[in-house]
ROMIRO-117463 format. One line per field, with one value per atom (N, C-alpha, C): residue in one letter; x, y, z; atom name; residue number from 1. Coordinates in steps of 0.02 Angstrom, whole numbers. Example, Ala and Ser with C-alpha at 12.3 -4.5 7.8 and 13.67 -1.06 7.14 Angstrom:
2
resn A/A/A/S/S/S
x 660/615/660/642/684/645
y -284/-225/-165/-112/-53/2
z 390/390/390/354/357/394
name N/CA/C/N/CA/C
resi 1/1/1/2/2/2
// end
This chain:
211
resn F/F/F/P/P/P/F/F/F/D/D/D/L/L/L/F/F/F/V/V/V/Y/Y/Y/F/F/F/H/H/H/L/L/L/E/E/E/K/K/K/Q/Q/Q/E/E/E/H/H/H/S/S/S/K/K/K/M/M/M/F/F/F/R/R/R/I/I/I/C/C/C/H/H/H/E/E/E/C/C/C/N/N/N/R/R/R/R/R/R/P/P/P/F/F/F/S/S/S/C/C/C/C/C/C/A/A/A/T/T/T/L/L/L/T/T/T/F/F/F/F/F/F/F/F/F/M/M/M/F/F/F/I/I/I/P/P/P/F/F/F/L/L/L/L/L/L/C/C/C/W/W/W/Q/Q/Q/A/A/A/A/A/A/L/L/L/A/A/A/N/N/N/M/M/M/D/D/D/N/N/N/P/P/P/C/C/C/P/P/P/K/K/K/P/P/P/L/L/L/H/H/H/T/T/T/W/W/W/L/L/L/L/L/L/I/I/I/Q/Q/Q/G/G/G/V/V/V/V/V/V/F/F/F/M/M/M/C/C/C/N/N/N/F/F/F/V/V/V/A/A/A/A/A/A/M/M/M/Y/Y/Y/I/I/I/F/F/F/H/H/H/R/R/R/I/I/I/G/G/G/K/K/K/K/K/K/P/P/P/K/K/K/E/E/E/S/S/S/Q/Q/Q/S/S/S/S/S/S/E/E/E/P/P/P/R/R/R/K/K/K/T/T/T/V/V/V/Y/Y/Y/K/K/K/R/R/R/A/A/A/W/W/W/K/K/K/T/T/T/I/I/I/G/G/G/Y/Y/Y/D/D/D/C/C/C/W/W/W/V/V/V/C/C/C/V/V/V/Y/Y/Y/T/T/T/I/I/I/E/E/E/L/L/L/I/I/I/F/F/F/G/G/G/M/M/M/V/V/V/W/W/W/T/T/T/S/S/S/M/M/M/G/G/G/S/S/S/A/A/A/W/W/W/L/L/L/N/N/N/A/A/A/I/I/I/Y/Y/Y/D/D/D/D/D/D/T/T/T/T/T/T/G/G/G/T/T/T/K/K/K/E/E/E/E/E/E/L/L/L/Q/Q/Q/D/D/D/K/K/K/E/E/E/E/E/E/C/C/C/K/K/K/E/E/E/D/D/D/Y/Y/Y/K/K/K/L/L/L/L/L/L/I/I/I/D/D/D/M/M/M/T/T/T/W/W/W/L/L/L/G/G/G/T/T/T/V/V/V/L/L/L/F/F/F/W/W/W/L/L/L/Y/Y/Y/L/L/L/V/V/V/V/V/V/G/G/G/I/I/I/A/A/A/L/L/L/F/F/F/I/I/I/L/L/L/T/T/T/L/L/L/C/C/C/I/I/I/M/M/M/S/S/S/W/W/W/K/K/K/E/E/E/D/D/D/G/G/G/E/E/E/T/T/T/G/G/G/C/C/C/E/E/E/G/G/G/C/C/C/L/L/L
x -700/-641/-639/-698/-677/-683/-697/-669/-602/-580/-494/-460/-492/-457/-442/-503/-489/-462/-468/-451/-363/-336/-268/-252/-262/-247/-260/-294/-314/-256/-220/-180/-100/-98/-41/-34/-107/-98/-89/-125/-117/-124/-34/-10/-20/-73/-85/-143/-174/-275/-260/-286/-312/-389/-424/-487/-494/-477/-496/-436/-371/-361/-403/-435/-472/-543/-563/-595/-579/-528/-498/-489/-469/-434/-519/-554/-621/-664/-646/-673/-642/-586/-562/-559/-602/-641/-690/-687/-759/-809/-857/-946/-926/-889/-887/-954/-927/-1023/-1058/-1071/-1159/-1190/-1115/-1100/-1147/-1109/-1142/-1190/-1236/-1283/-1339/-1305/-1356/-1387/-1327/-1305/-1362/-1377/-1406/-1468/-1502/-1554/-1588/-1554/-1579/-1570/-1493/-1503/-1531/-1525/-1549/-1626/-1680/-1735/-1770/-1727/-1741/-1752/-1692/-1709/-1779/-1773/-1829/-1893/-1892/-1969/-1981/-1927/-1954/-1972/-1931/-1923/-2012/-2022/-2075/-2149/-2143/-2212/-2200/-2147/-2144/-2166/-2174/-2192/-2256/-2277/-2358/-2401/-2404/-2430/-2512/-2523/-2582/-2618/-2641/-2659/-2739/-2774/-2850/-2839/-2783/-2783/-2814/-2852/-2911/-2851/-2788/-2735/-2689/-2683/-2623/-2565/-2538/-2466/-2409/-2421/-2368/-2329/-2405/-2371/-2336/-2353/-2320/-2267/-2236/-2176/-2129/-2128/-2115/-2080/-2128/-2108/-2070/-2087/-2056/-1986/-1961/-1919/-1849/-1906/-1868/-1843/-1896/-1877/-1815/-1813/-1740/-1679/-1689/-1628/-1599/-1672/-1628/-1615/-1622/-1578/-1524/-1512/-1447/-1385/-1437/-1374/-1351/-1416/-1410/-1381/-1371/-1301/-1243/-1239/-1152/-1159/-1190/-1152/-1128/-1189/-1184/-1106/-1115/-1053/-970/-979/-924/-905/-950/-948/-913/-933/-923/-850/-852/-801/-706/-738/-673/-625/-580/-533/-518/-524/-487/-389/-419/-313/-298/-231/-191/-181/-194/-189/-120/-90/-54/-72/-118/-159/-177/-192/-203/-285/-305/-404/-362/-440/-454/-458/-434/-467/-533/-559/-627/-631/-667/-674/-707/-739/-783/-861/-882/-928/-933/-904/-918/-921/-892/-910/-975/-998/-1066/-1109/-1130/-1146/-1159/-1128/-1121/-1144/-1137/-1156/-1235/-1256/-1337/-1362/-1322/-1368/-1411/-1328/-1309/-1317/-1305/-1313/-1339/-1372/-1440/-1456/-1413/-1437/-1451/-1431/-1464/-1516/-1540/-1619/-1657/-1643/-1693/-1726/-1652/-1655/-1702/-1687/-1762/-1815/-1831/-1890/-1923/-1873/-1880/-1890/-1877/-1865/-1924/-1960/-2032/-2073/-2093/-2118/-2106/-2041/-2037/-2072/-2060/-2112/-2192/-2214/-2294/-2300/-2280/-2294/-2275/-2227/-2222/-2289/-2314/-2371/-2410/-2430/-2486/-2483/-2411/-2428/-2443/-2408/-2432/-2515/-2556/-2628/-2653/-2639/-2661/-2648/-2600/-2586/-2647/-2653/-2706/-2782/-2804/-2853/-2864/-2819/-2824/-2810/-2802/-2824/-2883/-2901/-2960/-3045/-3045/-3103/-3182/-3182/-3242/-3268/-3238/-3262/-3277/-3321/-3304/-3363/-3377/-3425/-3406/-3453/-3439/-3381/-3384/-3336/-3251/-3263/-3182/-3184/-3227/-3187/-3156/-3189/-3172/-3095/-3086/-3040/-2977/-2999/-2943/-2910/-2957/-2921/-2918/-2936/-2865/-2781/-2817/-2723/-2701/-2719/-2699/-2685/-2685/-2686/-2657/-2655/-2609/-2551/-2557/-2494/-2472/-2460/-2425/-2365/-2323/-2257/-2259/-2321/-2346/-2349/-2360/-2385/-2332/-2299/-2246/-2185/-2170/-2131/-2152/-2239/-2231/-2236/-2239/-2227/-2139/-2108/-2036/-2034/-2039/-2019/-2039/-2082/-2121/-2074/-2056/-2020/-1937/-1907/-1826/-1827/-1893/-1889/-1875/-1916/-1920/-1879/-1828/-1786/-1703/-1710/-1660/-1635/-1706/-1712/-1677/-1702/-1677/-1615/-1579/-1535/-1449/-1499/-1457/-1427/-1479/-1485/-1428/-1427/-1391/-1326/-1304/-1249/-1214/-1240/-1211/-1177/-1223/-1183/-1136/-1141/-1086/-1022/-1038/-974/-957/-1003/-962/-902/-958/-897/-843/-836/-778/-718/-751/-709/-674/-741/-687/-645/-636/-607/-538/-515/-475/-456/-492/-448/-424/-466/-449/-438/-405/-395/-432/-506/-542/-559/-553/-556/-642/-659/-773/-800/-841/-903/-916/-906/-929/-945/-898/-938/-996/-1022/-1063/-1143/-1116/-1178/-1183
y 3113/3138/3221/3254/3335/3379/3320/3353/3356/3282/3270/3317/3331/3373/3440/3468/3541/3544/3500/3467/3491/3451/3444/3534/3550/3632/3672/3656/3709/3698/3619/3622/3628/3646/3679/3729/3764/3860/3862/3822/3839/3754/3750/3692/3662/3706/3693/3692/3687/3690/3612/3625/3566/3518/3585/3538/3507/3550/3516/3443/3431/3394/3343/3335/3300/3271/3328/3304/3249/3262/3238/3142/3143/3076/3062/3084/3050/3020/3075/3068/2989/2985/2945/2847/2856/2816/2779/2703/2658/2688/2703/2718/2781/2807/2885/2940/2944/2957/2937/2872/2859/2858/2875/2909/2965/3010/3070/3099/3060/3049/3029/2990/2937/3027/3074/3114/3175/3180/3218/3205/3155/3114/3090/3080/3024/3070/3098/3121/3201/3251/3312/3295/3258/3272/3236/3186/3172/3249/3303/3354/3408/3392/3436/3411/3322/3307/3312/3314/3319/3397/3441/3510/3520/3520/3533/3498/3444/3412/3413/3449/3459/3542/3590/3654/3629/3603/3614/3542/3530/3469/3466/3548/3546/3589/3538/3555/3541/3568/3557/3477/3473/3419/3368/3339/3282/3221/3222/3177/3183/3122/3151/3153/3220/3227/3241/3266/3254/3183/3151/3101/3056/3056/3035/3061/3128/3145/3123/3125/3094/3027/2980/2904/2914/2946/2963/2963/3022/3057/2981/2941/2883/2835/2826/2800/2824/2882/2921/2880/2898/2880/2808/2782/2705/2675/2702/2699/2746/2799/2826/2763/2760/2702/2634/2612/2555/2538/2612/2614/2622/2679/2671/2606/2561/2481/2460/2456/2429/2444/2515/2532/2505/2511/2503/2434/2388/2289/2286/2315/2290/2333/2399/2427/2434/2375/2366/2315/2318/2273/2217/2168/2106/2083/2091/2106/2022/2044/1996/1938/1875/1817/1771/1728/1686/1631/1625/1551/1526/1477/1478/1484/1514/1506/1586/1576/1636/1705/1745/1833/1828/1859/1896/1958/1944/2010/2032/2110/2152/2124/2093/2050/2008/1957/1899/1948/2014/2024/2076/2092/2119/2087/1998/1955/1921/1939/1895/1935/2019/2054/2057/2099/2061/2002/1969/1899/1863/1876/1823/1880/1932/1993/2014/1998/1978/2072/2088/2165/2188/2162/2182/2132/2111/2057/2116/2131/2178/2263/2269/2342/2309/2276/2254/2238/2220/2211/2293/2344/2412/2460/2420/2456/2434/2375/2364/2409/2404/2466/2520/2548/2625/2626/2582/2574/2578/2538/2550/2636/2620/2712/2781/2758/2821/2810/2752/2739/2781/2770/2788/2887/2908/2969/3001/2970/2985/2982/2935/2928/2993/3006/3044/3118/3148/3192/3204/3151/3134/3155/3139/3140/3211/3231/3307/3370/3355/3367/3354/3288/3290/3351/3362/3427/3409/3343/3305/3273/3224/3185/3220/3203/3215/3263/3290/3302/3388/3439/3517/3528/3487/3515/3474/3441/3397/3432/3444/3498/3560/3592/3684/3653/3593/3574/3570/3526/3529/3592/3640/3707/3746/3742/3787/3742/3674/3630/3663/3673/3701/3767/3811/3877/3892/3853/3892/3834/3777/3731/3718/3760/3723/3693/3717/3670/3596/3606/3526/3474/3505/3456/3475/3533/3536/3470/3477/3430/3337/3339/3271/3226/3305/3288/3252/3315/3313/3232/3211/3137/3099/3098/3045/3024/3098/3110/3070/3127/3091/3008/2969/2917/2852/2891/2855/2837/2933/2949/2907/2901/2882/2796/2762/2695/2673/2719/2734/2752/2793/2831/2790/2778/2747/2690/2637/2545/2563/2610/2615/2632/2682/2713/2671/2612/2571/2503/2492/2440/2461/2542/2548/2567/2577/2585/2502/2469/2389/2379/2404/2375/2409/2474/2513/2486/2481/2444/2369/2331/2264/2292/2348/2360/2365/2401/2423/2377/2339/2279/2218/2208/2149/2165/2217/2257/2221/2218/2180/2255/2220/2284/2295/2244/2270/2253/2241/2242/2180/2125/2044/2031/2066/2048/2046/2090/2130/2087/2043/2001/1945
z -4617/-4660/-4653/-4656/-4664/-4603/-4566/-4490/-4479/-4517/-4486/-4527/-4584/-4619/-4591/-4576/-4517/-4475/-4438/-4356/-4377/-4442/-4460/-4462/-4517/-4547/-4492/-4439/-4367/-4319/-4320/-4257/-4300/-4365/-4385/-4374/-4366/-4344/-4256/-4252/-4169/-4146/-4117/-4119/-4031/-3992/-3907/-3913/-3942/-3944/-3926/-3856/-3825/-3844/-3828/-3867/-3944/-3980/-4050/-4057/-4032/-4013/-3979/-3938/-3916/-3931/-3981/-4032/-4076/-4096/-4175/-4110/-4073/-4038/-4043/-4025/-4008/-4085/-4131/-4209/-4242/-4214/-4226/-4199/-4138/-4107/-4157/-4146/-4164/-4178/-4182/-4189/-4157/-4156/-4161/-4203/-4273/-4283/-4254/-4249/-4237/-4154/-4102/-4045/-4039/-4096/-4113/-4129/-4176/-4185/-4133/-4092/-4035/-3968/-3979/-3931/-3951/-4021/-4046/-4045/-4065/-4081/-4020/-3960/-3911/-3855/-3834/-3774/-3735/-3806/-3786/-3800/-3866/-3838/-3789/-3752/-3686/-3648/-3647/-3586/-3620/-3703/-3725/-3696/-3696/-3683/-3622/-3569/-3503/-3470/-3498/-3488/-3527/-3584/-3613/-3557/-3545/-3502/-3455/-3387/-3343/-3345/-3399/-3405/-3405/-3417/-3443/-3426/-3362/-3343/-3323/-3285/-3306/-3387/-3422/-3485/-3497/-3563/-3590/-3629/-3640/-3698/-3705/-3734/-3727/-3725/-3753/-3751/-3699/-3635/-3589/-3649/-3665/-3730/-3647/-3592/-3550/-3536/-3516/-3489/-3565/-3626/-3694/-3689/-3674/-3683/-3622/-3570/-3483/-3521/-3542/-3569/-3611/-3664/-3725/-3715/-3665/-3649/-3615/-3570/-3534/-3596/-3657/-3692/-3726/-3764/-3793/-3727/-3681/-3628/-3620/-3619/-3629/-3704/-3770/-3839/-3832/-3804/-3769/-3748/-3678/-3641/-3690/-3720/-3742/-3797/-3863/-3890/-3858/-3823/-3785/-3772/-3747/-3720/-3770/-3832/-3901/-3936/-3914/-3966/-3932/-3850/-3812/-3823/-3830/-3833/-3910/-3974/-4001/-4040/-4021/-4039/-3994/-3942/-3928/-3933/-3939/-3985/-3944/-3970/-3923/-3891/-3838/-3824/-3865/-3882/-3932/-3911/-3918/-3901/-3931/-3902/-3918/-3944/-3913/-3918/-4014/-4030/-4105/-4119/-4055/-4070/-4146/-4190/-4225/-4202/-4217/-4189/-4194/-4146/-4155/-4195/-4258/-4299/-4266/-4310/-4282/-4293/-4328/-4354/-4297/-4265/-4222/-4163/-4146/-4076/-4102/-4164/-4164/-4166/-4178/-4188/-4116/-4098/-4008/-3950/-3953/-3914/-3928/-3984/-4027/-4020/-4033/-4023/-3958/-3889/-3860/-3775/-3780/-3739/-3704/-3632/-3609/-3594/-3577/-3580/-3642/-3719/-3769/-3774/-3748/-3763/-3723/-3669/-3618/-3670/-3675/-3733/-3787/-3834/-3868/-3862/-3806/-3767/-3756/-3731/-3760/-3821/-3866/-3934/-3963/-3928/-3967/-3935/-3854/-3833/-3849/-3870/-3903/-3949/-3995/-4075/-4077/-4023/-3980/-3977/-3917/-3890/-3950/-3980/-4021/-4090/-4100/-4130/-4109/-4042/-3991/-3982/-3980/-3995/-4070/-4138/-4182/-4174/-4151/-4168/-4124/-4042/-4011/-4047/-4086/-4117/-4188/-4200/-4246/-4215/-4162/-4142/-4102/-4097/-4076/-4114/-4198/-4250/-4290/-4281/-4305/-4262/-4313/-4289/-4315/-4309/-4366/-4305/-4238/-4190/-4105/-4067/-4007/-3995/-3926/-3926/-3911/-3884/-3903/-3859/-3781/-3741/-3753/-3793/-3821/-3885/-3932/-3982/-3954/-3897/-3882/-3849/-3810/-3788/-3835/-3908/-3937/-3972/-3973/-4011/-3930/-3868/-3822/-3800/-3842/-3832/-3883/-3935/-4024/-4021/-3965/-3962/-3927/-3867/-3794/-3773/-3801/-3766/-3835/-3869/-3957/-3935/-3897/-3889/-3859/-3857/-3812/-3860/-3917/-3969/-4031/-4022/-4083/-4049/-3972/-3939/-3948/-3961/-3986/-4048/-4093/-4141/-4163/-4143/-4137/-4120/-4051/-4020/-4071/-4112/-4162/-4220/-4231/-4309/-4279/-4229/-4238/-4193/-4161/-4154/-4216/-4240/-4320/-4371/-4370/-4419/-4372/-4315/-4279/-4292/-4296/-4301/-4390/-4437/-4515/-4491/-4505/-4507/-4446/-4395/-4348/-4373/-4385/-4434/-4463/-4532/-4572/-4568/-4500/-4496/-4469/-4411/-4392/-4432/-4491/-4552/-4578/-4606/-4627/-4586/-4510/-4470/-4461/-4462/-4448/-4516/-4576/-4661/-4638/-4623/-4610/-4556/-4514/-4467/-4474/-4514/-4558/-4588/-4632/-4722/-4649/-4609/-4571/-4537/-4487/-4432/-4509/-4550/-4606/-4659/-4673/-4750/-4797/-4792/-4858/-4905/-4934/-5002/-5020/-4985/-5007/-4956/-4945/-4885/-4906/-4910/-4910/-4856/-4801/-4722/-4715/-4739/-4737/-4742/-4798/-4834/-4813
name N/CA/C/N/CA/C/N/CA/C/N/CA/C/N/CA/C/N/CA/C/N/CA/C/N/CA/C/N/CA/C/N/CA/C/N/CA/C/N/CA/C/N/CA/C/N/CA/C/N/CA/C/N/CA/C/N/CA/C/N/CA/C/N/CA/C/N/CA/C/N/CA/C/N/CA/C/N/CA/C/N/CA/C/N/CA/C/N/CA/C/N/CA/C/N/CA/C/N/CA/C/N/CA/C/N/CA/C/N/CA/C/N/CA/C/N/CA/C/N/CA/C/N/CA/C/N/CA/C/N/CA/C/N/CA/C/N/CA/C/N/CA/C/N/CA/C/N/CA/C/N/CA/C/N/CA/C/N/CA/C/N/CA/C/N/CA/C/N/CA/C/N/CA/C/N/CA/C/N/CA/C/N/CA/C/N/CA/C/N/CA/C/N/CA/C/N/CA/C/N/CA/C/N/CA/C/N/CA/C/N/CA/C/N/CA/C/N/CA/C/N/CA/C/N/CA/C/N/CA/C/N/CA/C/N/CA/C/N/CA/C/N/CA/C/N/CA/C/N/CA/C/N/CA/C/N/CA/C/N/CA/C/N/CA/C/N/CA/C/N/CA/C/N/CA/C/N/CA/C/N/CA/C/N/CA/C/N/CA/C/N/CA/C/N/CA/C/N/CA/C/N/CA/C/N/CA/C/N/CA/C/N/CA/C/N/CA/C/N/CA/C/N/CA/C/N/CA/C/N/CA/C/N/CA/C/N/CA/C/N/CA/C/N/CA/C/N/CA/C/N/CA/C/N/CA/C/N/CA/C/N/CA/C/N/CA/C/N/CA/C/N/CA/C/N/CA/C/N/CA/C/N/CA/C/N/CA/C/N/CA/C/N/CA/C/N/CA/C/N/CA/C/N/CA/C/N/CA/C/N/CA/C/N/CA/C/N/CA/C/N/CA/C/N/CA/C/N/CA/C/N/CA/C/N/CA/C/N/CA/C/N/CA/C/N/CA/C/N/CA/C/N/CA/C/N/CA/C/N/CA/C/N/CA/C/N/CA/C/N/CA/C/N/CA/C/N/CA/C/N/CA/C/N/CA/C/N/CA/C/N/CA/C/N/CA/C/N/CA/C/N/CA/C/N/CA/C/N/CA/C/N/CA/C/N/CA/C/N/CA/C/N/CA/C/N/CA/C/N/CA/C/N/CA/C/N/CA/C/N/CA/C/N/CA/C/N/CA/C/N/CA/C/N/CA/C/N/CA/C/N/CA/C/N/CA/C/N/CA/C/N/CA/C/N/CA/C/N/CA/C/N/CA/C/N/CA/C/N/CA/C/N/CA/C/N/CA/C/N/CA/C/N/CA/C/N/CA/C/N/CA/C/N/CA/C/N/CA/C/N/CA/C/N/CA/C/N/CA/C/N/CA/C/N/CA/C/N/CA/C/N/CA/C/N/CA/C/N/CA/C/N/CA/C/N/CA/C/N/CA/C/N/CA/C/N/CA/C/N/CA/C/N/CA/C/N/CA/C/N/CA/C/N/CA/C/N/CA/C/N/CA/C/N/CA/C/N/CA/C/N/CA/C/N/CA/C/N/CA/C/N/CA/C/N/CA/C/N/CA/C/N/CA/C/N/CA/C/N/CA/C/N/CA/C/N/CA/C
resi 1/1/1/2/2/2/3/3/3/4/4/4/5/5/5/6/6/6/7/7/7/8/8/8/9/9/9/10/10/10/11/11/11/12/12/12/13/13/13/14/14/14/15/15/15/16/16/16/17/17/17/18/18/18/19/19/19/20/20/20/21/21/21/22/22/22/23/23/23/24/24/24/25/25/25/26/26/26/27/27/27/28/28/28/29/29/29/30/30/30/31/31/31/32/32/32/33/33/33/34/34/34/35/35/35/36/36/36/37/37/37/38/38/38/39/39/39/40/40/40/41/41/41/42/42/42/43/43/43/44/44/44/45/45/45/46/46/46/47/47/47/48/48/48/49/49/49/50/50/50/51/51/51/52/52/52/53/53/53/54/54/54/55/55/55/56/56/56/57/57/57/58/58/58/59/59/59/60/60/60/61/61/61/62/62/62/63/63/63/64/64/64/65/65/65/66/66/66/67/67/67/68/68/68/69/69/69/70/70/70/71/71/71/72/72/72/73/73/73/74/74/74/75/75/75/76/76/76/77/77/77/78/78/78/79/79/79/80/80/80/81/81/81/82/82/82/83/83/83/84/84/84/85/85/85/86/86/86/87/87/87/88/88/88/89/89/89/90/90/90/91/91/91/92/92/92/93/93/93/94/94/94/95/95/95/96/96/96/97/97/97/98/98/98/99/99/99/100/100/100/101/101/101/102/102/102/103/103/103/104/104/104/105/105/105/106/106/106/107/107/107/108/108/108/109/109/109/110/110/110/111/111/111/112/112/112/113/113/113/114/114/114/115/115/115/116/116/116/117/117/117/118/118/118/119/119/119/120/120/120/121/121/121/122/122/122/123/123/123/124/124/124/125/125/125/126/126/126/127/127/127/128/128/128/129/129/129/130/130/130/131/131/131/132/132/132/133/133/133/134/134/134/135/135/135/136/136/136/137/137/137/138/138/138/139/139/139/140/140/140/141/141/141/142/142/142/143/143/143/144/144/144/145/145/145/146/146/146/147/147/147/148/148/148/149/149/149/150/150/150/151/151/151/152/152/152/153/153/153/154/154/154/155/155/155/156/156/156/157/157/157/158/158/158/159/159/159/160/160/160/161/161/161/162/162/162/163/163/163/164/164/164/165/165/165/166/166/166/167/167/167/168/168/168/169/169/169/170/170/170/171/171/171/172/172/172/173/173/173/174/174/174/175/175/175/176/176/176/177/177/177/178/178/178/179/179/179/180/180/180/181/181/181/182/182/182/183/183/183/184/184/184/185/185/185/186/186/186/187/187/187/188/188/188/189/189/189/190/190/190/191/191/191/192/192/192/193/193/193/194/194/194/195/195/195/196/196/196/197/197/197/198/198/198/199/199/199/200/200/200/201/201/201/202/202/202/203/203/203/204/204/204/205/205/205/206/206/206/207/207/207/208/208/208/209/209/209/210/210/210/211/211/211
// end
């Protein structure tokens, strides 16, 4: 809504602003907010994770953080592609039919996509793996910052890792935070978008279909 107001007043002054017209049209599409969130929380971190990992392949860290970042980047990209696929399947309105069959509502499309689509089933397995892998990253970070256990050489490697390869550690920390944050915020925004779409399609005054 604030973005719509901004674009409206901007177009009043600059009638031929093609870029803002394109942004306005994208903003009006279903799941545009979810897609934007996924782009900033998954696609961009995918690039950052791979850049940090490839630039620090030879590091003394006692845990293979560069390997974790490479695989976490793949997890981020899978989340991004799967989200775009789900948003497209649910957001695409069915064609008008002359038959007496009931029209597929947004909730029916969501249920069919999430519950019966084979690619979403594959993504569910990947999502479970992502949860386990992200938890392993958190455990490895805690092990690196634990200065009470390990041999003298391992403690020395930990210190060198924390001092000279801070980017590697920071990106691992960022990768774990963004994954869990995306799950919480993304699911909440997804449900909210479904409610809004239902209200627009069926003229509901509430969110009864969500419950």
